[in-house]
C-alpha positions as CSV (number, residue, x, y, z in Angstrom):
1,X,99.2,-156.3,3.6
2,X,101.7,-155.4,1.0
3,X,101.9,-154.4,-2.7
4,X,98.7,-153.6,-4.5
5,X,96.6,-154.3,-1.4
6,X,97.7,-151.0,0.2
7,X,98.0,-147.3,-0.7
8,X,100.1,-144.5,0.7
9,X,98.1,-141.5,1.7
10,X,99.2,-138.1,2.9
11,X,97.8,-136.5,6.1
12,X,98.4,-133.1,7.7
13,X,99.4,-131.4,4.4
14,X,102.0,-134.1,3.7
15,X,103.7,-134.0,7.1
16,X,102.6,-137.7,7.6
17,X,102.2,-140.5,5.1
18,X,100.3,-143.6,6.1
19,X,100.1,-147.0,4.4
20,X,96.4,-148.1,4.4
21,X,94.4,-151.0,2.9
22,X,93.3,-150.2,-0.6
23,X,89.9,-151.7,0.4
24,X,88.4,-152.0,3.9
25,X,88.5,-149.4,6.6
26,X,90.5,-146.3,5.6
27,X,91.3,-143.4,7.9
28,X,90.0,-140.0,6.8
29,X,89.5,-136.8,8.8
30,X,88.1,-138.2,12.0
31,X,91.4,-139.5,13.5
32,X,93.0,-136.1,12.5
33,X,90.4,-134.2,14.5
34,X,90.8,-136.7,17.4
35,X,94.5,-136.1,17.6
36,X,94.1,-132.3,17.3
37,X,91.7,-132.5,20.3
38,X,94.1,-134.3,22.6
39,X,95.8,-132.0,25.2
40,X,99.0,-134.0,25.3
41,X,102.3,-132.3,26.1
42,X,105.9,-133.5,25.3
43,X,106.9,-136.4,27.5
44,X,103.3,-137.6,28.1
45,X,102.2,-141.2,27.7
46,X,99.3,-141.9,25.3
47,X,97.2,-145.1,24.8
48,X,95.0,-145.4,21.7
49,X,92.3,-148.0,21.9
50,X,91.5,-149.5,18.4
51,X,94.4,-147.7,16.7
52,X,93.9,-149.2,13.2
53,X,96.8,-148.2,11.0
54,X,97.9,-145.7,13.6
55,X,96.4,-142.5,12.1
56,X,95.3,-140.7,15.3
57,X,98.5,-141.6,17.3
58,X,100.8,-140.6,14.5
59,X,99.0,-137.4,13.8
60,X,99.4,-136.6,17.4
61,X,103.1,-137.5,17.2
62,X,103.4,-135.1,14.3
63,X,102.1,-132.2,16.4
64,X,103.6,-133.0,19.8
65,X,107.2,-134.2,20.1
66,X,108.5,-136.7,22.7
67,X,105.4,-138.7,23.3
68,X,105.5,-142.3,24.3
69,X,102.6,-143.9,22.4
70,X,100.9,-147.3,22.7
71,X,98.2,-148.6,20.4
72,X,95.9,-151.5,20.8
73,X,94.5,-153.1,17.7
74,X,92.8,-156.5,17.4
75,X,93.0,-156.9,13.6
76,X,96.5,-158.3,12.8
77,X,96.8,-156.8,9.4
78,X,96.0,-153.3,10.7
79,X,98.3,-153.7,13.6
80,X,101.1,-154.7,11.2
81,X,100.5,-151.5,9.1
82,X,100.5,-149.4,12.3
83,X,103.9,-150.7,13.2
84,X,105.2,-150.0,9.6
85,X,103.7,-146.5,9.7
86,X,105.3,-145.8,13.0
87,X,108.7,-146.8,11.8
88,X,108.3,-144.6,8.7
89,X,107.2,-141.7,10.9
90,X,110.0,-142.2,13.4
91,X,107.4,-142.4,16.2
92,X,107.8,-144.1,19.6
93,X,104.7,-146.2,19.1
94,X,104.3,-149.7,20.5
95,X,101.4,-151.6,18.9
96,X,99.8,-154.4,21.0
97,X,97.7,-156.9,19.1
98,X,94.8,-157.5,21.5
99,X,91.1,-157.0,22.1
100,X,90.5,-154.1,24.4
101,X,88.0,-156.3,26.3
102,X,90.9,-158.7,27.1
103,X,94.1,-156.6,27.4
104,X,97.3,-158.5,28.2
105,X,98.5,-158.5,31.8
106,X,101.6,-156.4,31.1
107,X,99.5,-153.6,29.6
108,X,97.1,-153.7,32.5
109,X,100.0,-152.9,34.8
110,X,100.6,-149.5,33.0
111,X,98.7,-146.3,33.3
112,X,98.7,-143.3,30.9
113,X,98.3,-139.6,30.8
114,X,95.9,-139.8,27.9
115,X,93.7,-142.3,26.1
116,X,92.4,-141.8,22.6
117,X,89.5,-143.7,21.1
118,X,87.5,-143.7,17.9
119,X,85.0,-146.5,18.6
120,X,82.9,-148.1,15.9
121,X,80.0,-145.7,15.0
122,X,77.3,-148.2,14.3
123,X,75.6,-150.1,17.1
124,X,75.3,-153.9,16.8
125,X,72.4,-154.8,14.5
126,X,72.2,-151.4,12.9
127,X,72.2,-151.0,9.1
128,X,73.7,-153.4,6.5
129,X,76.9,-155.2,7.2
130,X,79.9,-154.1,5.1
131,X,81.2,-156.7,2.6
132,X,84.8,-156.1,3.7
133,X,85.5,-157.7,7.2
134,X,88.0,-155.1,8.1
135,X,85.6,-152.3,7.4
136,X,82.8,-154.1,9.2
137,X,84.9,-154.7,12.3
138,X,86.0,-151.1,12.4
139,X,82.6,-149.6,11.8
140,X,80.2,-151.8,13.8
141,X,80.2,-152.1,17.5
142,X,81.1,-155.5,18.9
143,X,82.6,-154.5,22.2
144,X,80.0,-152.2,23.9
145,X,80.8,-148.5,24.0
146,X,80.5,-148.5,27.8
147,X,83.4,-151.0,27.9
148,X,85.5,-148.8,25.7
149,X,85.0,-145.9,28.2
150,X,85.5,-148.2,31.3
151,X,88.7,-149.5,29.8
152,X,90.0,-146.0,29.1
153,X,89.2,-145.0,32.7
154,X,91.0,-148.1,34.1
155,X,94.1,-147.3,32.1
156,X,94.3,-143.6,32.9
157,X,96.3,-142.1,35.7
158,X,94.3,-140.0,38.2
159,X,93.3,-136.7,36.4
160,X,94.3,-138.3,33.1
161,X,92.4,-137.3,29.9
162,X,90.1,-139.3,27.6
163,X,89.7,-137.8,24.1
164,X,87.1,-139.6,22.0
165,X,85.4,-139.0,18.6
166,X,82.0,-140.5,17.8
167,X,78.9,-140.1,15.7
168,X,76.6,-137.3,17.0
169,X,73.8,-139.7,17.2
170,X,75.7,-141.8,19.8
171,X,76.3,-138.8,22.1
172,X,73.7,-139.9,24.7
173,X,75.5,-143.3,24.9
174,X,78.9,-141.6,25.4
175,X,77.5,-139.3,28.2
176,X,76.0,-142.3,29.9
177,X,79.3,-144.0,30.0
178,X,80.9,-140.9,31.4
179,X,78.5,-140.4,34.2
180,X,80.5,-142.0,37.0
181,X,84.2,-141.3,37.8
182,X,84.6,-138.6,35.2
183,X,84.5,-134.8,35.3
184,X,85.3,-131.8,33.0
185,X,83.3,-133.5,30.3
186,X,83.4,-131.2,27.3
187,X,81.6,-131.8,23.9
188,X,82.6,-130.1,20.7
189,X,80.1,-130.8,17.8
190,X,81.6,-131.1,14.3
191,X,79.2,-129.4,11.9
192,X,80.1,-130.5,8.3
193,X,78.5,-127.5,6.4
194,X,76.5,-124.4,7.2
195,X,72.8,-125.3,7.9
196,X,73.5,-128.9,8.5
197,X,73.4,-130.8,11.9
198,X,76.5,-132.0,13.5
199,X,77.6,-135.4,12.3
200,X,80.4,-136.1,14.8
201,X,81.2,-135.1,18.3
202,X,84.6,-134.7,19.9
203,X,84.5,-135.4,23.7
204,X,87.2,-134.7,26.3
205,X,86.8,-136.0,29.9
206,X,89.1,-136.1,32.9
207,X,89.3,-139.0,35.3
208,X,88.3,-138.0,38.8
209,X,87.7,-134.3,37.9
210,X,84.9,-132.2,39.4
211,X,84.5,-129.5,36.8
212,X,81.0,-129.3,35.3
213,X,79.8,-130.4,31.9
214,X,80.4,-128.0,28.9
215,X,78.8,-128.0,25.5
216,X,80.8,-125.9,23.1
217,X,79.6,-124.1,20.0
218,X,79.9,-126.2,16.8
219,X,83.1,-126.3,14.9
220,X,82.3,-125.7,11.2
221,X,84.4,-127.9,8.9
222,X,83.4,-126.7,5.4
223,X,82.8,-123.1,4.4
224,X,79.9,-123.5,1.9
225,X,76.5,-125.2,2.2
226,X,77.3,-127.5,-0.8
227,X,80.6,-128.6,-2.3
228,X,81.8,-125.8,-4.7
229,X,83.4,-128.1,-7.3
230,X,86.8,-129.5,-7.8
231,X,88.5,-127.5,-5.0
232,X,88.7,-127.7,-1.2
233,X,86.4,-125.6,0.8
234,X,87.6,-126.1,4.4
235,X,87.1,-123.2,6.8
236,X,90.3,-121.5,7.9
237,X,90.1,-123.2,11.3
238,X,89.5,-126.7,9.8
239,X,92.4,-126.2,7.3
240,X,94.7,-125.4,10.2
241,X,93.8,-128.7,11.9
242,X,93.7,-130.9,8.8
243,X,96.6,-129.5,6.8
244,X,98.8,-127.6,9.2
245,X,98.7,-129.9,12.3
246,X,97.1,-127.3,14.5
247,X,95.6,-128.2,17.9
248,X,91.8,-127.8,18.5
249,X,90.9,-125.4,21.2
250,X,88.4,-126.6,23.7
251,X,87.3,-123.2,25.1
């Protein structure tokens, strides 16, 4: 995708600029929160399943130096943009064009300290299909959610971390996939505005851990019950994550 088919969009208060499709699936705040929730440290290895244009991996790179990043993306145009965005960001990101249900043999020989995932939010058959095929592929489940989680577990080192963002309505499905072989499962609901139910959940889980499940208090994104007009109204905590590249505390 080149020329008028793409836009350049600023993330993390301008610390990161990403080339994205002008139409189709476009990254917004979800991958930023996903990256902020990942407990990676300098020198760690990170795999992102379904990396799109690289938003989550590159937001993580902007916060944590020295990571070795790998992204898997099955849509060729999005994989190409992820590679270009990684070059522009100076990130050590290798993008593998593949379906996570059929990873290449050389990737299956590697294990990682962390896996990131932002699976499609809509289950197969739910709602109306998007007109744009890229948006449809990114938003509607083709590969079952359970397989996303199983693939993450297979690619993690012992005691490695999965960090996942999903729609709040799919939380039961996420927890079902995390029932065996995982521990330290922690859920952070993202509440869009005061008085509204959580619309997203951030989940962290550790391969082979024994710590009990925890449900954290909701993280409030916007300060006011309704949009106050032509100005941002992020809470101070959300602004720190979305504009200042701060980490999200899971405590």
